[in-house]
Residue frames relative to the residue before (quaternion, step in Angstrom):
aa qw qx qy qz dx dy dz
M 1.0000 0.0000 0.0000 0.0000 0.00 0.00 0.00
K 0.4704 -0.6801 0.5000 0.2573 3.51 -1.10 0.98
M 0.3631 -0.7113 0.5597 0.2213 3.48 -1.13 0.76
T 0.1010 -0.7901 0.6042 0.0237 3.67 -0.95 0.89
T 0.2902 -0.7169 0.6005 0.2033 3.53 -1.13 0.55
V 0.1784 -0.7663 0.6159 0.0407 3.51 -1.04 0.97
R 0.1782 -0.8072 0.5547 0.0954 3.55 -0.61 1.05
L 0.1171 0.7832 -0.6005 0.1112 3.57 -0.63 1.08
P 0.6092 -0.5583 0.4218 0.3731 3.47 -1.19 0.64
D 0.6291 -0.5672 0.3564 0.3943 3.65 -0.96 0.77
E 0.6620 0.5155 -0.3277 0.4343 3.66 0.87 -0.96
K 0.6543 0.4820 -0.3211 0.4862 3.66 0.91 -0.75
M 0.6367 0.5311 -0.3314 0.4502 3.63 0.93 -0.74
K 0.6489 0.5229 -0.3053 0.4607 3.52 0.99 -0.87
L 0.6580 0.4990 -0.2838 0.4873 3.59 1.06 -0.79
M 0.5994 0.5376 -0.3404 0.4856 3.57 1.12 -0.75
K 0.7003 0.4829 -0.2714 0.4503 3.59 0.80 -0.94
A 0.6195 0.5351 -0.3270 0.4723 3.50 1.11 -0.70
I 0.6687 0.4833 -0.2862 0.4872 3.58 0.90 -1.01
A 0.6674 0.4804 -0.3331 0.4614 3.64 0.79 -0.78
G 0.6467 0.4839 -0.3490 0.4752 3.65 0.98 -0.62
Y 0.6416 0.5026 -0.3315 0.4752 3.60 0.94 -0.77
E 0.7622 0.3615 -0.2513 0.4746 3.65 0.83 -0.67
G 0.4464 -0.7292 0.4243 0.2983 3.52 1.34 0.06
K 0.4982 0.6031 -0.4422 0.4387 3.60 1.17 0.77
S 0.4874 -0.6101 0.5315 0.3282 3.41 -1.39 0.31
L 0.5954 -0.5810 0.3992 0.3855 3.59 -1.14 0.43
S 0.5782 0.5953 -0.3458 0.4379 3.48 1.25 -0.58
K 0.6466 0.4883 -0.3107 0.4970 3.63 1.05 -0.83
I 0.6608 0.4983 -0.3359 0.4498 3.61 0.87 -0.83
F 0.6865 0.4624 -0.3163 0.4635 3.62 0.80 -0.80
D 0.6089 0.5402 -0.3577 0.4577 3.56 1.13 -0.56
S 0.6358 0.5233 -0.2972 0.4833 3.55 1.07 -0.87
M 0.6579 0.5159 -0.3003 0.4591 3.54 0.94 -0.82
A 0.6710 0.4780 -0.3124 0.4729 3.57 1.08 -0.76
E 0.6021 0.5417 -0.3562 0.4660 3.65 1.11 -0.58
E 0.6663 0.5025 -0.3074 0.4573 3.52 0.95 -0.87
Y 0.6406 0.5404 -0.3059 0.4517 3.58 1.04 -0.88
I 0.6631 0.5124 -0.2759 0.4708 3.54 1.10 -0.99
S 0.6801 0.4855 -0.3127 0.4516 3.55 0.85 -0.85
R 0.6490 0.5252 -0.3363 0.4358 3.63 1.08 -0.62
H 0.7508 0.3684 -0.1971 0.5116 3.54 1.22 -0.55
M 0.3481 0.7483 -0.4980 0.2664 3.62 1.15 0.32
E 0.6066 0.5461 -0.3666 0.4466 3.62 0.97 -0.69
T 0.6680 0.5112 -0.2996 0.4503 3.50 0.92 -0.90
M 0.6405 0.5361 -0.3009 0.4603 3.51 1.12 -0.82
E 0.6403 0.4931 -0.3177 0.4960 3.61 1.11 -0.69
L 0.6448 0.5015 -0.3536 0.4557 3.65 0.93 -0.67
L 0.6468 0.5345 -0.3109 0.4465 3.57 1.01 -0.76
K 0.6109 0.5611 -0.3439 0.4401 3.61 1.20 -0.37
I 0.5388 0.6218 -0.3880 0.4154 3.57 1.32 -0.40
P 0.4919 -0.6773 0.4605 0.2953 3.60 -0.63 0.98
D 0.8588 0.0915 -0.0852 0.4968 3.60 -0.90 0.96
F 0.3215 0.7684 -0.5015 0.2338 3.63 1.20 0.19
H 0.6858 0.4975 -0.3061 0.4341 3.58 0.76 -0.95
S 0.6927 0.4672 -0.2849 0.4698 3.60 0.84 -0.97
E 0.6371 0.5125 -0.3462 0.4600 3.58 1.03 -0.56
C 0.6353 0.5071 -0.3477 0.4673 3.54 1.04 -0.59
I 0.6462 0.4948 -0.3312 0.4773 3.61 1.01 -0.77
T 0.6432 0.4980 -0.3421 0.4704 3.64 0.93 -0.66
G 0.6094 0.5488 -0.3439 0.4572 3.54 0.96 -0.82
L 0.6813 0.4934 -0.2880 0.4577 3.62 0.80 -1.04
D 0.6466 0.5219 -0.3240 0.4523 3.55 1.00 -0.76
E 0.6408 0.5203 -0.3143 0.4688 3.56 1.09 -0.79
I 0.6409 0.5167 -0.3250 0.4654 3.58 0.99 -0.87
K 0.6574 0.5194 -0.3207 0.4419 3.62 0.90 -0.84
K 0.6796 0.4984 -0.2378 0.4828 3.50 1.29 -0.66
G 0.5579 -0.6327 0.3754 0.3842 3.44 1.40 0.03
K 0.5361 0.6137 -0.3905 0.4283 3.59 1.36 0.08
G 0.5446 0.6225 -0.4668 0.3131 3.56 -1.21 -0.25
R 0.3290 -0.7386 0.5365 0.2415 3.51 -1.34 -0.19
R 0.5433 -0.5797 0.4702 0.3843 3.48 -1.35 0.34
L 0.7097 -0.4581 0.3548 0.4007 3.47 -1.40 0.36
S 0.6780 0.5164 -0.2939 0.4327 3.50 0.94 -0.91
E 0.6674 0.5032 -0.3014 0.4588 3.59 1.21 -0.41
L 0.5638 0.6004 -0.3865 0.4149 3.60 1.28 -0.19
A 0.5114 -0.6364 0.4724 0.3321 3.54 -1.15 0.60
D 0.5577 -0.6351 0.4254 0.3235 3.50 -1.04 0.72
């Protein structure tokens, strides 16, 4: 497993250590759990980013809206 450095303010690190000690868990396990939670919360975004041209279509759509173009939701096909 690769080793990674995480930079946190001292106060947050003290709290993390206190919580880890209270729960009887290692900091490594807590950070792993936090990473899993973060990844799962962002999986939908990752799936959207896999759609070809998704990003450029979003930018184009925003530009159209700023120019007063585009359609209302009620005007879109089902």
